[in-house]
Backbone as CSV, one residue per row, in Angstrom:
resi,resn,N_x,N_y,N_z,CA_x,CA_y,CA_z,C_x,C_y,C_z
1,MET,105.266,57.483,110.778,104.039,57.976,111.384,104.195,57.951,112.906
2,PRO,103.918,59.087,113.547,104.080,59.140,114.997,102.987,58.374,115.737
3,ASN,103.341,57.874,116.900,102.392,57.142,117.736,101.844,57.998,118.873
4,ILE,102.629,58.979,119.307,102.241,59.811,120.440,101.250,60.885,119.979
5,LYS,100.243,61.123,120.795,99.171,62.051,120.444,99.692,63.460,120.125
6,GLY,100.605,63.947,120.943,101.167,65.275,120.723,101.959,65.360,119.427
7,ALA,102.666,64.288,119.104,103.448,64.264,117.868,102.524,64.259,116.654
8,LYS,101.393,63.576,116.758,100.416,63.568,115.663,99.870,64.974,115.421
9,LYS,99.613,65.694,116.513,99.120,67.064,116.386,100.167,67.960,115.719
10,ARG,101.433,67.777,116.100,102.501,68.586,115.514,102.610,68.336,114.013
11,VAL,102.413,67.089,113.589,102.454,66.766,112.163,101.336,67.498,111.432
12,GLN,100.141,67.500,112.028,99.018,68.201,111.413,99.290,69.694,111.311
13,ILE,99.822,70.271,112.382,100.107,71.706,112.405,101.179,72.057,111.379
14,SER,102.235,71.246,111.324,103.311,71.553,110.384,102.842,71.419,108.940
15,ASN,101.968,70.462,108.662,101.412,70.330,107.311,100.542,71.528,106.940
16,LYS,99.760,71.993,107.901,98.894,73.149,107.672,99.737,74.401,107.396
17,ARG,100.780,74.593,108.193,101.660,75.752,107.999,102.418,75.664,106.684
18,ARG,102.858,74.445,106.338,103.582,74.257,105.081,102.690,74.621,103.900
19,ASP,101.430,74.193,103.930,100.497,74.518,102.857,100.305,76.024,102.722
20,ALA,100.197,76.711,103.852,100.030,78.167,103.824,101.277,78.838,103.262
21,ASN,102.459,78.362,103.680,103.712,78.942,103.196,103.891,78.700,101.704
22,VAL,103.534,77.505,101.248,103.651,77.180,99.819,102.729,78.083,99.006
23,ALA,101.533,78.362,99.525,100.585,79.221,98.817,101.121,80.644,98.684
24,VAL,101.702,81.172,99.752,102.248,82.535,99.715,103.428,82.603,98.756
25,LYS,104.321,81.615,98.822,105.499,81.613,97.957,105.101,81.451,96.499
26,SER,104.109,80.619,96.231,103.637,80.412,94.869,103.012,81.687,94.311
27,ALA,102.228,82.376,95.122,101.615,83.632,94.688,102.687,84.673,94.378
28,MET,103.733,84.695,95.195,104.837,85.626,94.968,105.528,85.330,93.638
29,LYS,105.826,84.061,93.397,106.500,83.677,92.149,105.639,84.001,90.934
30,THR,104.332,83.757,91.040,103.422,84.046,89.936,103.395,85.544,89.643
31,ALA,103.364,86.367,90.693,103.355,87.820,90.519,104.645,88.296,89.858
32,ILE,105.770,87.706,90.240,107.056,88.076,89.637,107.072,87.710,88.153
33,LYS,106.563,86.530,87.823,106.500,86.112,86.419,105.606,87.044,85.604
34,LYS,104.511,87.495,86.225,103.592,88.395,85.538,104.258,89.731,85.238
35,VAL,105.050,90.242,86.175,105.778,91.497,85.961,106.781,91.325,84.834
36,ASN,107.492,90.205,84.841,108.487,89.964,83.794,107.838,89.878,82.413
37,LYS,106.610,89.374,82.369,105.915,89.216,81.095,105.328,90.536,80.603
38,THR,104.620,91.272,81.498,103.918,92.483,81.073,104.735,93.752,81.296
39,GLY,105.388,93.852,82.437,106.178,95.039,82.740,105.346,96.238,83.163
40,GLU,104.114,96.030,83.602,103.265,97.141,84.007,103.521,97.534,85.467
41,VAL,103.246,98.802,85.772,103.503,99.329,87.107,102.567,98.682,88.138
42,ALA,101.321,98.459,87.766,100.366,97.845,88.693,100.814,96.443,89.075
43,ASP,101.317,95.706,88.096,101.819,94.357,88.374,103.062,94.411,89.249
44,LEU,103.899,95.417,89.023,105.113,95.588,89.827,104.749,95.850,91.288
45,ASN,103.779,96.725,91.515,103.356,97.028,92.885,102.791,95.796,93.575
46,ASP,102.022,95.003,92.827,101.452,93.773,93.378,102.558,92.782,93.745
47,ALA,103.553,92.658,92.882,104.654,91.730,93.143,105.450,92.162,94.373
48,ILE,105.678,93.448,94.518,106.420,93.954,95.673,105.644,93.683,96.962
49,LYS,104.316,93.837,96.916,103.492,93.534,98.086,103.602,92.057,98.460
50,LYS,103.595,91.196,97.444,103.673,89.755,97.718,105.050,89.378,98.268
51,ILE,106.102,90.037,97.769,107.450,89.782,98.282,107.530,90.217,99.744
52,ASP,106.968,91.397,100.050,106.981,91.888,101.426,106.180,90.984,102.357
53,LYS,105.084,90.432,101.856,104.275,89.520,102.668,105.052,88.245,102.982
54,ALA,105.763,87.724,101.980,106.575,86.523,102.194,107.708,86.815,103.171
55,LEU,108.287,87.999,103.083,109.357,88.392,104.004,108.811,88.508,105.431
56,LYS,107.662,89.142,105.578,107.076,89.364,106.893,106.755,88.050,107.602
57,SER,106.294,87.068,106.838,105.928,85.796,107.456,107.107,84.840,107.562
58,GLY,108.292,85.274,107.132,109.492,84.469,107.326,109.705,83.390,106.280
59,ILE,109.001,83.482,105.163,109.144,82.475,104.113,110.432,82.695,103.327
60,ILE,110.760,83.970,103.096,112.039,84.291,102.454,112.817,85.218,103.377
61,LYS,114.132,85.262,103.162,114.988,86.091,104.010,115.027,87.531,103.504
62,LYS,115.541,88.397,104.354,115.592,89.836,104.074,116.379,90.140,102.805
63,ASN,117.530,89.526,102.667,118.376,89.802,101.517,117.757,89.268,100.234
64,THR,117.082,88.133,100.314,116.409,87.557,99.155,115.308,88.493,98.671
65,ALA,114.546,89.037,99.607,113.480,89.972,99.253,114.059,91.221,98.591
66,ALA,115.136,91.738,99.150,115.774,92.929,98.589,116.300,92.649,97.186
67,ARG,116.886,91.482,97.008,117.429,91.107,95.692,116.312,90.986,94.653
68,LYS,115.214,90.349,95.024,114.088,90.170,94.093,113.471,91.515,93.719
69,LYS,113.293,92.396,94.710,112.712,93.708,94.432,113.636,94.537,93.553
70,SER,114.916,94.469,93.823,115.882,95.227,93.033,115.889,94.748,91.579
71,LYS,115.837,93.451,91.404,115.829,92.891,90.052,114.580,93.316,89.283
72,LEU,113.438,93.342,89.981,112.195,93.775,89.326,112.247,95.261,88.968
73,MET,112.801,96.065,89.857,112.890,97.506,89.601,113.762,97.819,88.392
74,LYS,114.822,97.045,88.193,115.699,97.267,87.048,114.961,97.047,85.731
75,LYS,114.065,96.049,85.726,113.324,95.747,84.505,112.279,96.803,84.238
């Protein structure tokens, strides 16, 4: 546990950002699972949007996003 005031603030900020990143990544994974289960076009479009959102915010890398989208398109 940090003692310095600025370090305490950084811990709070990093926890807040981590929670937001975990939520986006979890939503992306759930959308991918839904596509794999149903295989509908609407679900596919939703999953691609969630992958792009995770890519835009830096949660996943460019190549990872491309790989996930390609795998979904094949199915």
